[in-house]
N, C-alpha and C positions, 0 to 999 in steps of 0.2 A: 016591325023592326025590332031587332035584337039590341040589347044594350051594348054600348061600346066596350071593347075589351082593352082599351087603353093603348098606349103606344110606348115603346122603348127603343133605344138604339145602343149599339156599342161599336167600337172601332178598334182595329188591330192593324199594326204595320210590321211587316217583316221584310226587310230590305226595300225593294222597289215595289212591293205588293201591299196594297191597302185593302182590308177587308171591312166592309160595313155591314152590320147585321141589324136588321129591323124586326120587331115584334109587335103584334097587335094590329090595329087598324091603320092602314095607309090611305088616308082620305084627305079631303079638303081642310080638315082641322089641322092636319099634321104637315101639310105640304111645305110650309115655310121652313120648318126645322129640317125636313128631309132634304129640301133643295139646298139649304145651307151647308149641311153635312157633306152632301155630294160634292158641291162646288169646292169646299175646303179641301176635300180629298184630291180633286183634280188640280187645285192650285198649289198644293203642297208638293206636288211632283211625284209621280209614281209611274211605272210602266204598265202595271196591271191593277185594275180596280174590280174587286169581287164584291157583288151586292148579294148578300145572303137573305133570302126571303123565306127561309124554312119555317119561321115562326109568325109570319104574317097571316092574319085571320080573314082580312078583307082588304081589297084594293079597288078603288073607284077609278073613273077616267082621269082624274087629276093626278092620281098616283102613277098611272100609266104615262101620262104627259110628261111628268118629271123623269121617268125612266128614259123616255125617247129623247128628251132634251139633254139629259146627261150623256147618253150614247153619242148624240151628235157632237156634243162639245168634246167628248173623249176622242172621237175620230179626228176632229181638227187638231187636237193636241197630240195625236199619235199615241194614245193611251188605249190598251186593250181593255175591254169591259166584258165582264161575265156575270150574268144573272145566275146565282148558284142556289140549287135546291129549293126552287119555288114550291111553296106549300100547295096542296090541291086546289084551293080556291084561286090562288094566283095563277097556277098553271092553266086552269080552265079559262081565265080572263086572257092569258097570253095567247092560248090556242084560238079562242073565239075571235080575237082581234088580229091574228096572224102575226103578232109581234114575235112569237116563238120562231118564226122564220127570218126575222130581221135581226133580233138580238141574239147573242150567243148565250144559250141556256145549257147549263150543266146540272144534271140531276143526280150525279154520283155524290156519295157521302165524302169521298176523298177531295180535299181542297184542290182547287185547280191552281197549282203553283206556277210560277213564272216559266221555268224551264219546260215544264210539260205543256203549258199553254202556248209558248212560242212554237214548240214542235207541232202541236195540233193545228195551229193557225198557219203554218207553212211559212 
């Protein structure tokens, strides 16, 4: 096993769009903090929640579970959710679990803004 790369997060809000960025390991040790951050973003009210996973070095099944739970809650609240720029390890896990077919995954460097997202979502 490799040593933990740590964990950090940041949040940005632009109008009705909230972007949460995570870096490092998304695992059982971090799940409580991640769940709180995601829930807070949903509760604060937004029409688009963007989860930036470009700097995530590892994601276990607990991390995937939090993503799925957040996606389900977002649907109930009618909030669009985008998993943005998953790092190669995260993209692999999303592909192996077929979650890349369930969650909206955007691999472009350009931020998935609200107007563009609504156009793409139809």
